C-alpha positions as CSV (number, residue, x, y, z in Angstrom):
1,M,0.0,0.0,0.0
2,R,1.4,3.4,-1.0
3,I,1.6,5.9,1.9
4,T,1.0,9.3,0.6
5,Q,1.7,12.7,2.2
6,S,-2.0,13.4,2.6
7,M,-2.4,10.1,4.5
8,I,0.5,11.0,6.8
9,S,-1.0,14.4,7.4
10,K,-4.4,13.0,8.1
11,N,-3.1,10.5,10.6
12,L,-1.0,13.1,12.4
13,I,-4.0,15.5,12.7
14,E,-6.2,12.7,13.9
15,G,-3.6,11.7,16.5
16,L,-3.4,15.3,17.6
17,K,-7.2,15.5,17.9
18,N,-7.3,12.4,20.1
19,N,-4.4,13.8,22.3
20,R,-6.3,17.1,22.7
21,E,-9.5,15.3,23.7
22,Q,-7.6,13.3,26.3
23,L,-6.1,16.5,27.6
24,N,-9.5,18.2,27.7
25,E,-10.9,15.3,29.6
26,S,-8.1,15.4,32.2
27,Q,-8.7,19.2,32.6
28,R,-12.4,18.5,33.2
29,R,-11.6,15.9,35.8
30,I,-9.3,18.2,37.7
31,S,-11.7,21.2,37.5
32,T,-14.9,19.3,38.5
33,G,-13.3,16.6,40.7
34,K,-15.5,14.0,39.1
35,K,-14.4,10.9,37.2
36,H,-17.2,11.1,34.6
37,A,-19.2,13.8,32.9
38,K,-22.1,11.9,31.5
39,I,-23.9,8.6,32.2
40,S,-22.5,7.0,29.0
41,D,-19.0,7.3,30.3
42,D,-19.7,4.7,32.9
43,P,-23.4,3.6,33.3
44,E,-22.7,1.3,36.3
45,S,-20.8,4.0,38.3
46,F,-23.4,6.6,37.5
47,S,-26.2,4.3,38.6
48,K,-24.4,3.5,41.9
49,A,-23.7,7.2,42.5
50,K,-27.4,8.1,41.9
51,R,-28.5,5.4,44.4
52,L,-26.0,6.6,47.0
53,S,-27.0,10.3,46.6
54,K,-30.7,9.4,46.9
55,Q,-30.1,7.6,50.2
56,I,-28.0,10.5,51.5
57,N,-30.7,13.0,50.6
58,Q,-33.3,10.8,52.2
59,N,-31.2,10.5,55.4
60,N,-30.8,14.3,55.4
61,Q,-34.6,14.7,55.4
62,Y,-34.8,12.2,58.3
63,L,-32.2,14.3,60.2
64,K,-34.3,17.4,59.6
65,N,-37.3,15.5,61.0
66,A,-35.3,14.4,64.0
67,S,-34.2,18.0,64.7
68,S,-37.7,19.2,64.5
69,A,-39.0,16.3,66.6
70,N,-36.3,16.9,69.3
71,A,-37.2,20.6,69.6
72,W,-40.9,19.7,70.0
73,V,-40.2,17.0,72.6
74,M,-37.8,19.2,74.6
75,T,-40.4,22.1,74.6
76,T,-43.1,19.7,75.7
77,R,-40.9,18.1,78.4
78,N,-40.1,21.6,79.9
79,A,-43.8,22.2,80.1
80,I,-44.4,18.9,81.8
81,E,-41.6,19.6,84.2
82,N,-43.4,22.8,85.1
83,L,-46.6,20.8,85.6
84,S,-44.6,18.5,87.9
85,T,-43.5,21.6,89.9
86,N,-47.1,22.7,90.2
87,A,-48.1,19.2,91.4
88,S,-45.3,19.3,94.0
89,K,-46.6,22.7,95.2
90,L,-50.1,21.2,95.6
91,R,-48.5,18.5,97.7
92,E,-46.8,21.0,99.9
93,I,-50.0,23.0,100.3
94,S,-52.0,19.8,101.1
95,L,-49.4,19.0,103.8
96,Q,-49.8,22.4,105.3
97,G,-53.6,22.3,105.0
98,A,-53.7,19.0,106.9
99,S,-52.7,20.8,110.1
100,D,-55.4,21.2,112.6
101,D,-53.7,24.4,113.9
102,L,-54.1,26.3,110.6
103,T,-56.2,29.5,110.9
104,T,-59.0,30.5,108.6
105,S,-56.9,33.2,107.1
106,G,-54.1,30.7,106.6
107,R,-56.5,28.3,104.8
108,Q,-57.6,31.2,102.6
109,A,-54.0,32.0,101.7
110,L,-53.5,28.4,100.7
111,S,-56.7,28.4,98.7
112,D,-55.5,31.4,96.8
113,Q,-52.2,29.7,96.1
114,I,-54.1,26.7,94.6
115,Q,-56.1,29.0,92.3
116,Y,-52.8,30.5,91.1
117,I,-51.5,27.0,90.4
118,I,-54.7,26.2,88.4
119,D,-54.3,29.4,86.4
120,D,-50.6,28.7,85.8
121,T,-51.4,25.1,84.7
122,M,-53.9,26.5,82.2
123,D,-51.1,28.8,80.8
124,I,-48.7,25.9,80.6
125,L,-51.1,23.6,78.7
126,N,-52.0,26.4,76.3
127,Q,-48.4,26.9,75.2
128,S,-47.5,27.0,71.5
129,Y,-44.4,26.0,69.6
130,L,-44.0,27.6,66.2
131,G,-47.6,28.6,66.2
132,K,-48.9,25.2,67.1
133,K,-50.5,24.2,70.4
134,L,-48.3,21.7,72.2
135,F,-51.1,19.9,74.0
136,A,-54.0,19.9,71.4
137,G,-53.2,16.5,69.8
138,T,-53.4,17.0,66.0
139,K,-55.7,20.0,66.4
140,T,-52.7,22.2,66.7
141,K,-54.4,25.3,65.3
142,V,-57.1,25.7,67.9
143,E,-57.2,29.0,69.7
144,N,-56.7,27.3,73.1
145,A,-56.1,23.7,73.9
146,F,-57.9,24.3,77.2
147,S,-60.6,26.8,78.1
148,V,-62.6,27.8,81.1
149,A,-66.4,28.1,80.9
150,N,-68.5,30.6,82.8
151,D,-69.3,28.1,85.5
152,G,-65.5,27.6,86.1
153,S,-65.4,24.1,84.4
154,I,-62.4,23.4,82.3
155,S,-62.8,21.8,78.9
156,Y,-60.3,20.3,76.5
157,N,-60.6,21.5,72.9
158,G,-58.0,19.2,71.2
159,N,-58.1,15.5,70.5
160,A,-56.2,12.4,71.7
161,S,-54.4,11.8,68.4
162,N,-50.6,11.5,68.0
163,I,-48.3,13.7,66.0
164,N,-46.0,11.2,64.3
165,N,-42.6,12.1,63.0
166,K,-40.8,9.8,60.6
167,L,-37.2,9.3,61.8
168,S,-36.2,6.5,59.4
169,E,-37.7,4.2,56.8
170,N,-39.0,1.9,59.5
171,L,-39.3,4.2,62.6
172,S,-42.1,6.7,63.2
173,L,-42.3,8.3,66.6
174,A,-45.2,10.0,68.3
175,I,-43.6,13.2,69.6
176,N,-46.5,14.9,71.4
177,V,-48.4,14.6,74.6
178,S,-52.1,15.2,74.0
179,G,-54.1,17.3,76.4
180,Q,-56.2,14.2,77.0
181,E,-53.3,12.5,78.6
182,V,-52.9,15.4,81.0
183,M,-56.7,15.5,81.6
184,D,-56.5,11.8,82.5
185,T,-54.2,12.7,85.5
186,N,-57.2,14.6,86.9
187,I,-54.9,17.6,87.6
188,F,-57.7,20.2,87.5
189,T,-60.2,18.0,89.5
190,I,-57.6,17.3,92.2
191,A,-56.6,20.9,92.5
192,K,-60.2,22.1,92.7
193,N,-61.0,19.4,95.3
194,L,-58.0,20.5,97.3
195,K,-59.1,24.1,97.1
196,A,-62.6,23.3,98.3
197,A,-61.1,21.1,101.1
198,M,-59.3,24.1,102.5
199,T,-62.6,25.5,103.7
200,D,-63.9,22.2,104.9
201,G,-61.2,21.4,107.4
202,S,-58.0,19.4,107.8
203,S,-59.6,15.9,107.6
204,Q,-60.8,16.5,104.0
205,V,-57.4,17.8,103.0
206,K,-55.8,14.6,104.4
207,D,-58.1,12.6,102.2
208,D,-57.0,14.6,99.1
209,L,-53.3,14.1,99.9
210,D,-53.3,10.6,98.3
211,D,-54.8,12.0,95.1
212,V,-52.1,14.6,95.0
213,N,-49.4,12.0,95.4
214,S,-50.9,10.0,92.6
215,L,-51.0,13.1,90.4
216,L,-47.3,13.7,90.9
217,E,-46.5,10.1,90.0
218,D,-48.7,10.3,86.8
219,I,-47.0,13.5,85.7
220,N,-43.6,12.1,86.3
221,Q,-44.5,9.1,84.2
222,I,-45.3,11.4,81.3
223,S,-42.0,13.2,81.8
224,T,-40.2,9.8,81.8
225,S,-41.9,8.9,78.5
226,L,-40.7,12.1,76.9
227,G,-37.2,11.3,78.1
228,Y,-37.4,8.0,76.3
229,K,-38.5,9.8,73.2
230,E,-35.6,12.2,73.4
231,N,-33.3,9.2,73.7
232,Q,-34.9,7.6,70.6
233,I,-34.4,10.7,68.6
234,Y,-30.8,11.0,69.8
235,L,-30.0,7.4,68.7
236,S,-31.7,8.0,65.4
237,Q,-29.6,11.1,64.7
238,N,-26.4,9.2,65.5
239,R,-27.4,6.3,63.2
240,L,-28.2,8.7,60.4
241,D,-25.0,10.7,60.8
242,T,-23.0,7.5,60.8
243,A,-24.8,6.1,57.8
244,N,-24.3,9.3,55.8
245,M,-20.6,9.3,56.6
246,N,-20.3,5.8,55.2
247,L,-22.5,6.6,52.2
248,S,-20.5,9.8,51.4
249,S,-17.3,7.8,51.5
250,L,-18.7,5.3,49.1
251,L,-20.0,8.1,46.9
252,S,-16.6,9.7,46.8
253,E,-14.9,6.4,45.8
254,T,-17.5,6.0,43.1
255,E,-17.4,9.5,41.4
256,D,-14.5,11.5,42.8
257,V,-11.1,11.6,41.2
258,D,-7.8,11.2,42.9
259,L,-6.6,14.8,42.4
260,A,-2.9,14.0,42.7
261,E,-3.2,11.2,40.2
262,A,-5.3,13.3,37.8
263,I,-2.7,16.1,37.8
264,T,0.1,13.6,37.2
265,V,-1.8,12.2,34.2
266,Y,-2.6,15.6,32.9
267,N,1.1,16.7,33.0
268,S,2.1,13.5,31.2
269,Q,-0.6,14.1,28.5
270,E,0.4,17.7,28.1
271,I,4.1,16.7,27.5
272,A,3.0,14.1,25.0
273,Y,0.7,16.5,23.3
274,R,3.4,19.2,23.0
275,A,5.8,16.6,21.6
276,A,3.2,15.4,19.1
277,M,2.5,19.0,18.0
278,Q,6.2,19.5,17.4
279,T,6.5,16.3,15.4
280,A,3.5,17.1,13.4
281,A,4.8,20.6,12.6
282,D,8.1,19.2,11.4
283,V,6.4,16.5,9.2
284,L,3.7,18.7,7.8
285,K,6.1,21.5,6.6
286,L,8.0,19.0,4.3
287,N,7.2,19.2,0.6
288,I,8.5,17.8,-2.7
289,M,11.3,20.4,-2.9
290,D,12.8,19.2,0.4
291,Y,13.4,15.8,-1.3
292,L,15.0,17.3,-4.4
293,R,17.6,19.3,-2.6
């Protein structure tokens, strides 16, 4: 086969083109830090990277859920601890009121303290977090979770439903304490009975003391339950953080370039490209007159 000058020129130019494309690809890898630019470069790696990225994004959403859930639970727990403080005050008042030596004015003073505790308990149970009532169940947009009628009776305006927060694919946690749970402790009934007993004498106050002790235990159980939820959230956050670290490492191995290696390859390709350019320039400038000299 006869090798013509045009064939030589064509092959040289094609070779230069290939070298330039390789150099451009190396530049892209260094600038983007990614091994591949499009799915056709490596379908398997692209598919794996997509799955890993999707899982990381999903875990990040669960982490946001966990952060929101933790804030809600902590706010609720602080409120319940305030209820526990009020229940403890009722117990102290009942112990004082059980004394036969207490004067009428003294009993009135204790009765006034109980009314203050009732009012404060109402304020606690009508608290909001980010515009949502903490103790209204899923009816978080009601004006008040608890309200007082003209006859002094207290009604609950929420429901007993749970607010569930998804912390992982398989874990959904009820983060709220409904007002119904609080009502079930009979906190208002016990406080009102104790207030009425202050005018009836020490014997009736002594009878109410057991109810106050039970109230304190019930509220502390609610607080303990919230502590368990806080722990569940904390463990979920740790698991998600660990999972994302591992997934990110796998994602980096799948799609990220070794920068030091990429720069070394680029430098080698650049030297080869320059050498090819020089060779091509020397060859392409030859003509028939060079052979006749």
